[in-house]
LOPAFI-193441 format. One record per residue (C-alpha): x, y, z. Coordinates in steps of 0.2 Angstrom, whole numbers, padded with zeros to 4 digits, always signed. Example, Ala and Ser with C-alpha at 12.3 -4.5 7.8 and 13.67 -1.06 7.14 Angstrom:
REM residues 2
+0062-0022+0039+0068-0005+0036
END
This chain:
REM residues 842
+0000+0000+0000+0006+0017-0004+0011+0027+0012+0004+0044+0015+0013+0059+0008+0020+0064+0025+0035+0054+0030+0032+0046+0047+0048+0039+0055+0045+0021+0060+0062+0014+0061+0065+0012+0080+0054+0009+0095+0056+0021+0110+0069+0014+0121+0072+0016+0139+0089+0024+0144+0095+0008+0152+0093-0001+0135+0103+0012+0126+0117+0016+0138+0123+0001+0149+0140+0008+0150+0138+0027+0149+0142+0041+0162+0129+0043+0176+0126+0061+0172+0121+0056+0154+0110+0042+0160+0101+0053+0172+0097+0066+0158+0091+0052+0146+0080+0045+0160+0072+0061+0162+0069+0063+0144+0062+0046+0140+0044+0041+0144+0042+0027+0156+0035+0012+0148+0030+0003+0165+0013+0002+0171-0004+0001+0163-0009+0010+0147-0021+0021+0158-0006+0026+0169+0005+0030+0154-0009+0041+0147-0009+0051+0163+0009+0055+0164+0016+0072+0161+0025+0077+0145+0044+0074+0145+0056+0088+0144+0067+0087+0128+0077+0103+0130+0091+0095+0141+0094+0083+0126+0095+0098+0114+0107+0107+0125+0118+0092+0127+0118+0089+0108+0123+0107+0105+0137+0105+0118+0143+0089+0109+0143+0098+0092+0155+0111+0099+0166+0097+0108+0167+0087+0092+0172+0102+0081+0187+0105+0093+0192+0087+0096+0181+0072+0092+0181+0055+0100+0172+0039+0097+0163+0041+0114+0156+0058+0109+0149+0051+0092+0141+0037+0102+0133+0050+0113+0127+0060+0098+0119+0044+0091+0110+0040+0107+0103+0057+0110+0098+0059+0092+0089+0042+0093+0079+0048+0108+0075+0065+0101+0069+0056+0085+0058+0044+0094+0050+0057+0105+0046+0068+0089+0038+0054+0079+0021+0060+0085+0013+0076+0093+0014+0076+0112-0003+0081+0119+0005+0089+0134+0018+0100+0126+0022+0106+0108+0040+0099+0108+0042+0103+0089+0039+0121+0091+0050+0123+0107+0064+0113+0099+0063+0122+0083+0066+0139+0091+0082+0132+0099+0099+0129+0091+0094+0112+0086+0092+0115+0067+0109+0122+0066+0116+0109+0078+0109+0095+0067+0116+0103+0051+0133+0105+0059+0134+0087+0066+0128+0079+0050+0141+0088+0040+0154+0083+0053+0148+0065+0053+0153+0063+0034+0171+0067+0038+0174+0074+0021+0165+0060+0012+0151+0062+0000+0141+0048+0009+0141+0042+0027+0155+0031+0031+0158+0018+0045+0158+0019+0060+0147+0035+0058+0133+0029+0047+0121+0026+0061+0125+0043+0068+0120+0051+0051+0105+0040+0051+0098+0046+0068+0102+0064+0064+0092+0062+0048+0078+0055+0058+0077+0070+0070+0076+0082+0056+0063+0072+0047+0052+0071+0062+0056+0089+0068+0049+0097+0051+0034+0085+0049+0019+0096+0046+0028+0111+0054+0032+0126+0042+0042+0136+0055+0054+0122+0058+0055+0119+0039+0061+0137+0038+0073+0135+0052+0081+0120+0044+0082+0128+0027+0090+0143+0035+0103+0132+0043+0106+0123+0026+0100+0106+0032+0090+0101+0016+0105+0106+0005+0117+0094+0015+0104+0080+0013+0103+0083-0005+0122+0083-0006+0122+0065+0002+0109+0059-0010+0120+0066-0024+0135+0057-0017+0125+0040-0018+0120+0045-0036+0138+0047-0041+0140+0028-0037+0129+0023-0051+0138+0018-0067+0132+0026-0084+0123+0020-0094+0111+0014-0081+0115-0004-0075+0104-0019-0077+0106-0024-0059+0101-0015-0043+0114-0004-0035+0124-0013-0022+0121-0005-0005+0121-0012+0012+0105-0011+0023+0112+0004+0034+0115+0014+0018+0098+0010+0012+0091+0016+0028+0101+0032+0026+0094+0035+0009+0076+0032+0013+0077+0043+0028+0086+0057+0018+0072+0057+0005+0060+0057+0020+0068+0073+0026+0065+0081+0009+0048+0075+0008+0042+0081+0025+0051+0098+0021+0042+0102+0005+0024+0097+0008+0015+0113+0006+0031+0123+0009+0037+0132-0007+0053+0139+0000+0062+0122+0001+0054+0117-0015+0061+0131-0024+0079+0128-0017+0078+0110-0021+0072+0113-0039+0086+0125-0042+0098+0111-0037+0090+0099-0049+0085+0088-0034+0071+0079-0044+0084+0072-0056+0095+0066-0042+0081+0057-0033+0074+0048-0048+0091+0043-0054+0095+0036-0037+0078+0028-0035+0079+0019-0053+0096+0012-0048+0090+0006-0031+0074-0002-0036+0073-0007-0055+0055-0015-0056+0053-0034-0057+0072-0037-0054+0068-0044-0037+0059-0058-0046+0072-0060-0061+0088-0060-0051+0084-0057-0032+0101-0061-0026+0111-0050-0037+0113-0036-0025+0130-0038-0019+0135-0047-0003+0118-0046+0005+0114-0062+0015+0099-0072+0012+0093-0067+0029+0094-0049+0025+0087-0051+0007+0069-0047+0012+0073-0032+0022+0084-0025+0008+0070-0026-0004+0057-0019+0008+0069-0004+0010+0072-0002-0008+0053-0003-0011+0051+0011+0002+0064+0022-0006+0055+0020-0023+0039+0025-0015+0045+0040-0006+0056+0046-0021+0041+0047-0032+0030+0055-0019+0044+0068-0017+0046+0071-0035+0027+0073-0037+0028+0087-0023+0042+0096-0032+0032+0096-0048+0018+0104-0039+0023+0123-0040+0013+0138-0046+0029+0145-0055+0029+0138-0072+0047+0144-0075+0053+0132-0062+0056+0116-0072+0058+0100-0062+0066+0091-0076+0077+0092-0091+0080+0079-0104+0093+0071-0093+0080+0062-0083+0074+0052-0098+0087+0038-0098+0083+0035-0079+0065+0033-0080+0062+0025-0097+0071+0009-0095+0059+0003-0082+0046+0001-0096+0056-0014-0102+0053-0023-0086+0035-0026-0092+0040-0032-0109+0041-0051-0111+0050-0062-0106+0042-0058-0090+0048-0065-0073+0042-0083-0070+0025-0086-0063+0031-0097-0049+0046-0102-0039+0050-0084-0035+0061-0080-0020+0047-0072-0010+0033-0084-0015+0032-0090+0003+0029-0072+0009+0012-0066+0001+0012-0049+0009+0030-0045+0003+0026-0052-0014+0010-0041-0015+0020-0026-0009+0034-0028-0022+0021-0030-0036+0012-0015-0031+0029-0005-0031+0033-0012-0048+0017-0005-0055+0019+0011-0046+0035+0014-0054+0028+0010-0071+0013+0021-0068+0023+0036-0062+0036+0035-0076+0022+0034-0089+0013+0049-0081+0029+0059-0080+0034+0055-0098+0017+0060-0105+0017+0077-0095+0035+0081-0100+0031+0077-0118+0016+0088-0118+0023+0103-0109+0042+0104-0112+0048+0107-0130+0066+0101-0125+0059+0084-0120+0051+0082-0137+0066+0087-0147+0077+0076-0136+0067+0060-0138+0067+0063-0157+0086+0065-0158+0089+0050-0147+0079+0039-0159+0093+0042-0172+0107+0045-0160+0106+0035-0144+0121+0043-0137+0109+0058-0133+0103+0048-0118+0118+0039-0112+0116+0026-0124+0098+0022-0119+0086+0021-0134+0072+0030-0126+0059+0033-0140+0063+0015-0146+0060+0008-0129+0043+0018-0128+0038+0010-0144+0043-0007-0139+0033-0006-0123+0017+0000-0133+0019-0014-0145+0024-0029-0133+0022-0023-0115+0010-0035-0106+0003-0039-0089+0015-0048-0077+0010-0066-0075+0011-0065-0056-0004-0053-0056-0015-0068-0059-0009-0078-0045-0006-0064-0032-0021-0052-0034-0040-0055-0033-0049-0054-0049-0056-0036-0046-0039-0030-0041-0031-0038-0056-0044-0030-0068-0041-0013-0060-0022-0015-0063-0024-0021-0080-0035-0006-0084-0022+0006-0077-0009-0003-0087-0018+0001-0103-0019+0019-0097+0000+0019-0096+0001+0013-0114-0011+0027-0119+0000+0040-0110+0015+0034-0120+0005+0035-0136+0001+0053-0132+0019+0056-0130+0024+0048-0146+0011+0058-0155+0017+0074-0147+0035+0070-0152+0030+0068-0170+0020+0083-0170+0034+0095-0165+0038+0105-0180+0057+0103-0179+0056+0085-0177+0049+0082-0195+0067+0082-0202+0073+0071-0188+0061+0057-0188+0060+0057-0207+0075+0049-0215+0079+0050-0233+0081+0032-0239+0077+0023-0256+0075+0006-0249+0065+0011-0233+0057+0029-0237+0056+0038-0221+0067+0027-0210+0064+0016-0195+0051+0026-0186+0040+0029-0201+0042+0011-0207+0036+0005-0190+0021+0016-0190+0016+0010-0207+0019-0008-0202+0007-0005-0187-0007+0001-0198-0005-0013-0211-0003-0027-0198-0019-0022-0191-0029-0023-0207-0020-0040-0211-0024-0047-0194-0042-0043-0195-0043-0049-0213-0036-0066-0207-0048-0067-0192-0062-0064-0204-0057-0079-0214-0054-0090-0199-0065-0083-0185-0061-0098-0173-0043-0091-0172-0048-0074-0168-0042-0066-0151-0050-0050-0145-0033-0044-0139-0024-0047-0156-0032-0032-0164-0023-0017-0157-0033-0001-0160-0021+0008-0149-0006+0005-0160-0016+0011-0176-0021+0026-0167-0003+0030-0162+0004+0026-0179-0010+0036-0189-0009+0052-0178+0010+0051-0178+0011+0049-0197-0002+0063-0198+0009+0075-0189+0023+0071-0201+0012+0071-0216+0010+0090-0215+0024+0091-0228+0020+0087-0246+0036+0076-0249+0031+0065-0234+0013+0063-0239+0018+0058-0257+0030+0045-0250+0017+0038-0239+0005+0035-0253+0019+0029-0265+0027+0012-0266+0033+0003-0255+0022+0010-0242+0006+0013-0253-0005+0017-0239-0020+0024-0248-0030+0007-0250-0025+0002-0232-0032+0018-0225-0048+0015-0236-0051-0001-0227-0069-0004-0221-0061-0009-0204-0057+0010-0202-0070+0018-0212-0087+0010-0207-0101+0014-0195-0095+0000-0184-0077+0006-0182-0072+0014-0166-0073+0033-0166-0055+0035-0159-0049+0024-0173-0058+0034-0186-0051+0050-0178-0033+0044-0181-0036+0037-0198-0046+0053-0204-0033+0064-0196-0020+0056-0206-0030+0057-0222-0034+0075-0219-0016+0079-0219-0012+0068-0234-0026+0077-0244-0020+0094-0238-0005+0092-0250-0015+0086-0264-0014+0102-0274+0005+0101-0274+0006+0082-0279-0004+0073-0292+0001+0057-0284-0009+0061-0269-0025+0065-0279-0023+0049-0289-0019+0037-0274-0033+0043-0264-0045+0044-0278-0041+0026-0284-0043+0020-0266-0061+0027-0266-0058+0038-0251-0073+0050-0253-0085+0036-0257-0079+0026-0242-0081+0041-0230-0098+0044-0237-0103+0026-0234-0096+0026-0216-0111+0037-0209-0099+0048-0201-0109+0063-0205-0126+0055-0201-0137+0060-0187-0134+0043-0179-0115+0046-0178-0107+0047-0161-0112+0063-0152-0094+0066-0147-0087+0064-0164-0086+0082-0169-0067+0081-0172-0069+0066-0182-0083+0073-0193-0072+0089-0195-0057+0078-0201-0068+0069-0213-0074+0086-0220-0056+0091-0221-0052+0076-0232-0066+0079-0245-0063+0098-0244-0045+0096-0250-0049+0083-0263-0061+0094-0271-0051+0110-0270-0048+0122-0284-0038+0137-0283-0045+0153-0290-0040+0171-0293-0048+0187-0299-0042+0191-0317-0054+0204-0322-0069+0213-0314-0083+0201-0319-0073+0185-0324-0065+0172-0312-0054+0157-0318-0051+0142-0308-0037+0129-0311-0044+0112-0308-0038+0095-0313-0049+0080-0320-0046+0072-0303-0053+0086-0293-0068+0085-0305-0071+0067-0302-0069+0069-0283-0083+0082-0284-0094+0071-0294-0091+0057-0281-0096+0069-0267-0111+0077-0275-0119+0062-0285-0126+0047-0275-0117+0031-0281-0127+0022-0295-0125+0005-0287-0134+0010-0271-0152+0010-0267-0163+0024-0273-0164+0032-0256-0145+0034-0255-0139+0051-0249-0124+0059-0257-0109+0064-0246-0112+0083-0250-0130+0081-0244-0124+0073-0228-0112+0087-0225-0124+0101-0228-0137+0092-0217-0124+0091-0203-0120+0110-0205-0138+0114-0203-0140+0105-0187-0123+0107-0179-0119+0119-0166-0100+0118-0170-0094+0134-0179-0079+0124-0187-0091+0111-0193-0102+0124-0200-0088+0134-0208-0078+0120-0215-0093+0110-0221-0099+0124-0231-0081+0127-0238-0083+0109-0246-0098+0116-0255-0088+0131-0261-0074+0120-0268-0087+0109-0277-0095+0125-0285-0077+0131-0290-0075+0114-0298-0091+0113-0307-0090+0131-0313-0072+0130-0318-0067+0139-0335-0060+0122-0340-0077+0116-0345-0076+0128-0360-0062+0116-0367-0068+0107-0382-0058+0092-0376-0071+0088-0362-0081+0073-0366-0100+0073-0368-0101+0060-0354-0092+0072-0342-0102+0086-0347-0118+0076-0344-0112+0072-0326-0107+0090-0323-0125+0095-0328-0132+0082-0315-0120+0088-0302-0125+0107-0305-0143+0102-0304-0140+0094-0287-0131+0109-0281-0144+0122-0286-0156+0119-0272-0162+0132-0259-0154+0122-0245-0136+0123-0253-0137+0141-0258-0143+0146-0241-0129+0137-0233-0117+0148-0244-0126+0164-0239-0126+0159-0220-0107+0156-0222-0106+0175-0227-0118+0181-0214-0110+0172-0199-0091+0175-0203-0089+0193-0201-0073+0191-0191-0065+0180-0205-0063+0189-0222-0057+0173-0230-0073+0164-0226-0084+0179-0232-0074+0179-0248-0076+0161-0252-0095+0163-0250-0095+0178-0261-0085+0169-0274-0096+0154-0274-0113+0164-0275-0105+0174-0289-0102+0158-0299-0119+0151-0295-0127+0168-0301-0120+0164-0319-0132+0150-0321-0149+0153-0327-0158+0146-0312-0145+0152-0300-0149+0171-0299-0166+0170-0290-0160+0156-0278-0146+0167-0273-0157+0183-0271-0168+0173-0260-0154+0166-0250-0145+0183-0246-0161+0191-0240-0167+0176-0229-0165+0179-0211-0150+0171-0202-0157+0174-0184-0174+0178-0176-0179+0196-0182-0173+0210-0171-0189+0217-0162-0183+0235-0165-0185+0233-0184-0203+0234-0190-0207+0226-0206-0224+0226-0215-0235+0212-0209-0238+0206-0226-0220+0203-0230-0213+0186-0227-0194+0185-0223-0191+0171-0235-0199+0180-0250-0185+0188-0261-0197+0203-0264-0199+0207-0245-0193+0225-0239-0176+0224-0231-0169+0235-0217-0150+0237-0218-0139+0242-0204-0139+0261-0203-0122+0268-0209-0121+0280-0195-0122+0267-0182-0106+0266-0172-0108+0247-0167-0114+0235-0181-0126+0222-0174-0127+0204-0179-0132+0204-0198-0150+0199-0200-0146+0191-0217-0131+0189-0228-0135+0206-0237-0131+0215-0221-0114+0207-0221-0111+0211-0239-0115+0230-0236-0104+0230-0221-0090+0222-0231-0092+0236-0244-0092+0250-0231-0078+0242-0221-0081+0254-0207-0083+0248-0189-0081+0231-0194-0073+0218-0182-0059+0216-0195-0052+0226-0210-0058+0218-0226-0044+0217-0240-0048+0226-0256-0049+0210-0265-0064+0204-0255-0073+0220-0258-0069+0219-0277-0077+0202-0277-0092+0208-0268-0094+0221-0282-0092+0208-0294-0106+0198-0285-0119+0212-0287-0115+0214-0305-0118+0195-0308-0134+0195-0297-0142+0209-0307-0138+0200-0324-0147+0184-0318-0161+0190-0307-0175+0202-0308-0191+0208-0300-0195+0218-0284-0183+0208-0274-0168+0213-0284-0174+0231-0284-0175+0231-0265-0157+0224-0264-0151+0238-0276-0160+0251-0266-0151+0246-0250-0134+0244-0257-0134+0259-0268-0130+0272-0255-0115+0263-0249-0109+0261-0267-0112+0279-0271-0102+0285-0256-0087+0274-0261-0088+0280-0279-0089+0298-0273-0073+0296-0263-0063+0296-0279-0045+0301-0274-0049+0298-0255-0049+0282-0245-0059+0272-0258-0048+0276-0272-0045+0258-0278-0062+0252-0275-0071+0267-0283-0070+0261-0301-0078+0245-0296-0092+0253-0287-0095+0264-0302-0096+0249-0313-0109+0241-0302-0119+0257-0302-0118+0258-0321-0124+0240-0323-0139+0244-0313-0143+0260-0323
END
């Protein structure tokens, strides 16, 4: 069981003075008798006794310190040990009759302890015989003196006691060979007791007390403590080679491992406290800690320790304690690795460098070890025979959480921008290098394993299909695939990932949402580079990615309510695959460069597949339906941008080329008819109306509506869409009761131009007028966006008519006239375009 955070000394029982000093001077024995509680009589009599007086002991200890500084003797050190033991015993708990902790703290005791501990070392970095027991007792006194007592913590810090304690621990840490050994650090039981108590001093000193925390952090205490702990207690080594810890006799073996277990436990508690500081500039760890905590992961990678005939099989309590400690080390290590990877850039960079150059971490392959644990780490067999079923299941669940923590870490390392060139290796035989090939293998193996299981269900094991490995690999590769050359290589031989990623095991309604998240995240980043690489378009198109996503029900109403990010990734994939780049080349004419592949992707998204049932819903219909019911702004915006890209594809100037086949023109006509619906056009108008802070989104909506206006049936649909209300009507605006807000001929009320604050637009037309005015807007609209808006009104007037259009013109005209009138003023560049709109309306 894990001890409480506070270190409670339980090393020695209280002793009577006759037990301690059979051969000492009479004066000293009298002092100690008066200072020690009587243990004779009944419990009731003992409770009625008055409190002992510890001040004479403190005074004598101070006198001994002065004596030893002048001329030390063996007898003096024996007296120091005895008095310190008695003080420590009496300070183990609060006295209900007197506050010994406060009284002693205000004496010279903190300084005396510091002086004596320093003298007991005799110039060595660690305690030496015959003074090791003296050092141990002095540490006990300090640990108990500062337990739950801030004033005494301050007195000890002022005296420099924590610093000496840390120096002792550093001395032991210097004994550890580098790289970290595979066997426990050889230490005698007295030395183990000193180390455990020294850590206890620091733990008691820092709980809720920042002053000592800050000092220890400045001295890199966390690294020293974990370095020492990892060498003293390597997990599971007690079961693998329990006797390989030096000259420890069989009789002392149990006590040795109990002490080592306690050291590990208190070390991690101390580190946890040191990390808990409000000042984020105080980093508890540097990359130097990695080679000391990551090797513990291999203790849980087969071959595991044997399930029987262990050294401590006869002692069920000790066996359970050691198994708990093993797992605590794993759990704490994984938690620390995860938090450092998330929060510290240097850790992410160091892990990536160390993958290619193990010398980065004293020869320890840290990132490789993490990947090995993720892939092969398994529950220790002894859990089945030692723990009850409920306890074992809790441990197994926590073990899986440890793997999840390391997966997060690996993904963060791959996501660090500067690690792209480090983790990706240029190689003709194995493009991407070892890390990339391993991630690719994890994804391919998953599909192959499930495929084999489908053919032979009897051989299927539920634990053989590792979703977590696919999630790790897909997210890590997705982070690397933000670069076009990497995306192209992943979709090219020998990796050829496109058909694997299109597998129904990933993209189906039955697939786990976390699995979809990883795969679709990777696909989104691959598709993002499609405009730069024909290989990407071809590979994803040939694999039928758009159709597979459409059939996966990811955008349907029955999709997981928590799947927003997955739906957004799926939207991102099709958005990039249907993308067409466009530029304004004249006042009324736009051209868009689009490839045959982009056109085919648009057809696939817009038109329901012919081999499906008559009630099949196209991918675009699913997206727009999702946009209309979703409360997520990114889904609304990105989903509508898919429609923008489709419109650009279908209205591209490339269709004027005589080389376009009649069949393709026929399919284009079907796709255009599918797009020319009030629902789709209103989605584009809504994109304009709600995106006032994002000029790029407003511009995309304007461009799409401008193109749609050029179609014979598009003008009236657009006119209706831009005048339809976006939000419930403002009660301050009164409209004729006979007018319906959905009617294009309804009177409209635009935002008054003198208003200092522009309220939320009632319809897309309000936003278009605000874009033209470009005054008091949340952002400054570039001139290109305002030029496109002028172009839109020209096209609208060409292909729409009636009272509705006249109302729009009446509302927009004052703004255009003001822009045109500015002439050489602020509106100089836009004035000619405003005049052309007015001329077209004349």
